C-alpha positions in Angstrom: 0.0 0.1 0.2 2.8 2.2 0.6 4.9 1.4 -2.3 1.5 2.0 -4.6 0.8 5.2 -3.1 5.1 6.4 -3.6 4.4 5.5 -7.4 1.7 8.0 -7.4 2.9 10.5 -6.2 5.8 10.3 -8.6 3.6 10.1 -11.4 1.6 13.0 -10.2 5.5 15.1 -10.4 6.6 14.4 -13.7 2.9 15.3 -15.3 3.6 18.3 -13.0 7.2 18.8 -14.5 6.1 17.7 -18.5 3.4 20.6 -18.2 5.8 23.4 -17.1 8.5 21.9 -19.2 5.9 22.2 -22.4 5.1 25.8 -21.2 8.7 26.5 -21.6 10.7 24.5 -23.6 8.5 22.5 -26.1 11.4 21.2 -28.6 12.6 19.9 -25.4 9.6 18.2 -23.8 9.1 16.6 -27.3 13.0 14.8 -27.0 12.4 13.7 -24.3 8.4 12.4 -23.7 9.2 8.9 -25.2 11.1 8.1 -22.5 8.8 9.7 -20.4 6.2 7.8 -21.1 8.2 4.5 -20.8 8.8 5.4 -17.6 5.1 6.2 -16.6 4.0 3.2 -18.3 6.8 1.0 -16.1 5.2 2.6 -13.0 2.1 2.2 -13.5 3.0 -1.5 -14.5 4.3 -1.7 -11.3 1.7 -0.3 -9.1 -0.9 -2.5 -10.4 1.2 -5.8 -9.8 1.7 -4.3 -6.2 -2.0 -3.5 -6.4 -2.6 -7.4 -7.2 -0.3 -9.0 -5.1 -1.8 -7.0 -1.9 -5.8 -8.5 -3.2 -4.1 -11.6 -3.3 -2.2 -11.5 -0.6 -5.7 -10.7 1.8 -7.5 -13.5 0.0 -5.2 -16.2 1.3 -5.2 -14.3 4.5 -8.7 -15.1 4.5 -9.0 -18.2 3.0 -6.1 -19.5 5.5 -7.6 -17.9 8.4 -11.2 -19.8 7.1 -9.0 -23.0 7.1 -7.9 -22.3 10.3 -11.1 -22.1 11.9 -12.6 -25.3 10.4 -9.2 -27.1 11.4 -10.6 -25.7 15.1 -14.0 -27.0 14.9 -13.0 -30.8 13.6 -10.3 -30.7 16.1 -13.4 -30.0 19.2 -15.4 -32.4 17.4 -12.9 -34.7 17.2 -11.7 -34.2 21.5 -15.6 -34.2 22.1 -16.2 -38.1 20.1 -12.9 -39.4 22.2 -14.2 -38.1 25.7 -17.2 -39.7 24.3 -16.0 -42.6 23.2 -13.8 -43.4 26.8 -17.1 -42.9 28.7 -18.5 -45.2 27.1 -15.7 -47.7 27.3 -15.3 -47.0 31.0 -18.7 -47.7 32.0 -19.0 -50.7 29.6 -16.1 -52.1 32.3 -17.7 -51.0 35.5 -20.9 -53.0 34.1 -18.7 -55.6 33.5 -17.5 -55.8 36.0 -20.9 -55.0 38.3 -22.3 -58.2 36.3 -19.6 -60.6 37.0 -20.2 -59.5 40.5 -24.1 -60.3 40.2 -23.2 -63.3 38.6 -21.6 -64.8 42.1 -24.5 -63.2 44.0 -27.5 -65.5 44.7 -30.7 -65.0 42.8 -32.7 -61.9 43.6 -29.8 -59.0 43.0 -31.2 -56.3 41.5 -28.4 -53.7 39.8 -29.5 -49.9 39.8 -27.7 -46.7 39.1 -27.2 -44.0 40.7 -29.2 -41.0 40.0 -28.5 -38.4 43.1 -27.4 -37.5 46.4 -29.2 -35.8 49.5 -28.7 -32.5 49.2 -29.1 -32.1 52.8 -26.7 -35.0 53.4 -24.7 -34.8 50.5 -21.5 -37.9 51.3 -24.4 -39.8 53.2 -26.8 -41.1 51.0 -27.8 -41.7 47.6 -30.9 -42.3 45.7 -30.8 -45.2 43.1 -33.4 -45.8 40.2 -35.2 -49.2 41.3 -38.4 -49.3 43.9 -41.0 -51.1 46.0 -41.9 -52.5 42.4 -39.1 -53.9 41.6 -38.6 -55.8 44.5 -36.3 -53.4 46.5 -37.0 -53.4 49.9 -35.1 -51.9 53.4 -32.5 -53.0 54.8 -31.3 -54.5 51.7 -26.9 -54.7 51.1 -26.2 -52.4 48.7 -22.4 -53.1 46.8 -20.4 -52.0 44.5 -18.3 -55.5 43.0 -15.2 -54.1 45.3 -17.2 -54.1 48.3 -20.3 -52.7 50.6 -21.2 -48.8 50.3 -24.6 -48.8 52.8 -28.2 -50.2 52.8 -31.6 -49.2 51.7 -33.1 -46.2 54.1 -36.3 -46.1 52.3 -38.1 -47.4 49.7 -40.3 -45.4 46.9 -42.4 -46.8 43.9 -39.5 -46.6 41.5 -36.6 -44.9 43.4 -35.1 -45.6 47.0 -32.8 -44.1 49.4 -29.9 -45.3 50.5 -27.3 -44.7 53.7 -23.8 -45.0 53.0 -21.6 -46.7 55.7 -19.8 -43.8 56.5 -23.1 -41.7 57.9 -22.8 -41.5 61.4 -26.6 -42.6 62.4 -25.4 -46.1 60.1 -25.0 -49.2 62.1 -23.9 -52.4 61.0 -22.4 -55.8 62.4 -18.9 -56.5 61.1 -16.1 -59.1 61.7 -12.9 -59.1 61.5 -12.5 -61.6 59.1 -8.5 -63.1 61.2 -9.4 -62.7 64.5 -13.2 -62.9 64.2 -14.4 -60.5 66.4 -16.8 -58.9 66.2 -18.1 -54.8 66.7 -20.2 -52.2 65.1 -19.4 -50.4 62.3 -20.5 -46.9 62.5 -19.8 -43.7 59.7 -17.1 -41.5 60.5 -18.0 -39.2 57.6 -15.8 -38.2 54.7 -15.3 -42.0 53.6 -14.4 -43.3 56.7 -15.4 -45.4 59.4 -15.1 -46.8 63.0 -15.2 -50.2 64.3 -16.3 -50.0 68.1 -16.6 -52.1 70.5 -13.9 -54.1 70.2 -12.0 -56.1 73.2 -9.7 -54.1 74.9 -7.1 -56.5 74.6 -7.8 -57.3 70.8 -5.6 -58.4 68.6 -6.7 -56.4 65.6 -4.2 -54.8 63.7 -4.0 -52.5 61.1 -4.3 -54.3 57.5 -7.3 -56.7 59.1 -9.9 -57.4 56.1 -13.8 -56.4 57.9 -16.4 -57.6 56.1 -20.6 -57.9 57.3 -21.9 -60.1 60.1 -24.3 -62.2 60.3 -27.2 -60.6 61.8 -25.8 -56.9 61.6 -28.5 -54.8 60.3 -27.9 -56.7 57.0 -29.8 -58.3 54.7 -27.0 -60.1 53.4 -23.4 -61.1 55.4 -20.2 -62.0 54.4 -19.9 -58.9 52.1 -16.1 -57.6 51.7 -16.2 -53.6 54.0 -12.9 -53.3 54.0 -9.4 -52.7 55.8 -8.2 -51.6 59.6 -5.9 -48.6 58.8 -5.6 -48.1 63.1 -6.4 -49.2 66.4 -7.0 -47.5 69.4 -7.2 -48.3 72.6 -9.6 -45.8 75.5 -8.8 -46.6 79.1 -12.5 -45.0 80.4 -14.6 -47.7 78.7 -12.1 -50.4 78.4 -12.9 -50.7 74.3 -10.7 -50.3 71.7 -11.8 -48.7 68.7 -10.9 -49.6 64.7 -11.0 -47.0 62.0 -11.6 -48.9 58.7 -10.9 -47.3 55.6 -14.0 -49.0 52.8 -12.4 -51.0 49.8 -15.1 -49.1 47.8 -14.7 -45.5 46.9 -17.8 -43.9 48.5 -17.2 -40.8 46.7 -17.4 -42.5 43.3 -20.7 -45.0 43.2 -22.8 -45.0 39.7 -24.0 -48.2 40.1 -25.0 -50.9 42.2 -25.8 -53.8 43.3 -28.8 -54.3 46.0 -29.2 -57.9 48.1 -30.9 -59.5 50.7 
């Protein structure tokens, strides 16, 4: 653009010179007129090529920007598809493990999907998409393939409310698999539980496996709960307490199995 402007200024100056020179010395102008015409023609052609080049550059830039926008859109679509495929693969894997777990249980196990959480106590209750019409009853055990997560607390016609084992109001009979010592499993919140009313001189130690006990407030027993991470003694009550980490992540529950 700057080059073209200079060219036009040069041509204007040449025309001004011709006009003035023709008035002062006409014979001289007649001699140099062909060269001046050639020079003006060359300048005009150069200006035209410059203008065409600028136009072509602008057109190329426009096409380039459109291509970039198209490629960015395609990349966004591919990323979205990849995320969807990954989610589908992970869901299929969860369902495969859940189905294998269901097949290992007695007949009557009911698969359910988590559709929400109780807003008043976000981390201690979940809502599942099965209710009385599907055979869900109160106190049914609710598990994932890797362990117990809670028990049915309330039932509706098509949905049910499940109390998670880390709820402080949850009370489940449990037994330490290695020592066969029994206690009451109650929730501590934040994904942890504690086994209370253990004998003061208990032999329980970190790493011991804890399972649901018979007649422990659940409809079924023997289900894996978790493992002991800490044992403490209370000299005042003469009982010991064991902190238990559930084997199932209570913050990542999407599908469950309900059993009687």
